[in-house]
N, C-alpha and C positions, 0 to 999 in steps of 0.2 A: 504493499499499499505506500503509494507516494504522497506526501503532503506538500502543497505549495503555498509558500508564504507570500501575501500580497500586501503591500502598505496601503492603508486606505485613508490615513489622517496623520498629521503631524501638528504638535503644539510647541510653543516656546514658553519657558518659564525663566524669568530674570529674578534673581534673589539678590536684594542689597541689604547691608548691615545698617540698621537704623539706631543701634546702641548696643548696651550691655545689659543683660538681666541681672538681678540681685545675685544670682547664683555664680555669675561670672561667664555664663554662656552667651553667644552672640544672639542679639535680638534681630531677627530677620523679617523682612517683608517680602512677599513674593508677588509677582505680577505675572499674569498667564495671558499669553497671546495665541489664539487659536487660527486654524486654517492656513498653516504655512504651506508653501507649494511643496509638494511631496518630493519633487526631484532636487530641491535645494540641497546644496553641499553642506556639509557640517561646518566647514569654514565660514560659509556665507551666513549661516544661522548664527553661529558665535558673533561674527562681526556685527550683525543686526542687533543682537542682545547687548553687546557691549556699547553700542551706539545709543541704544534705549537707555541703558543705565547711566550714560553720561549726563543725561538731563536731570537727574535726581541729584540731590545734595548729599547723598550717602555713597560710601564705597561699594563697588561691585562684589559679591561674594561668589556668586555662581551663575552660569548659563546652563540650562538644561534643555534638551530636545526630548520630547515624549512622542513616540511613535505608536500608532494603533494599527494592528495588522489583522489581517483575515486569513484564517488557515482553511484551506480547501483540500478535500480529499480527492485526488485526481485519479 
């Protein structure tokens, strides 16, 4: 049985550090942007995430790409 993996959606999550919690852990704020182009390269997605983060007065903590895939039994 062969299973085919097809990407159907991709989201961008930009996390910035807005401060420090009393415990000493980073206090993060996450911004999610949906409906990325499925064929966008990881480098392009990171560049967009970094550019978005540059408009915030907080430092960039991470850029994540979350892909949704459909598995089809062929």
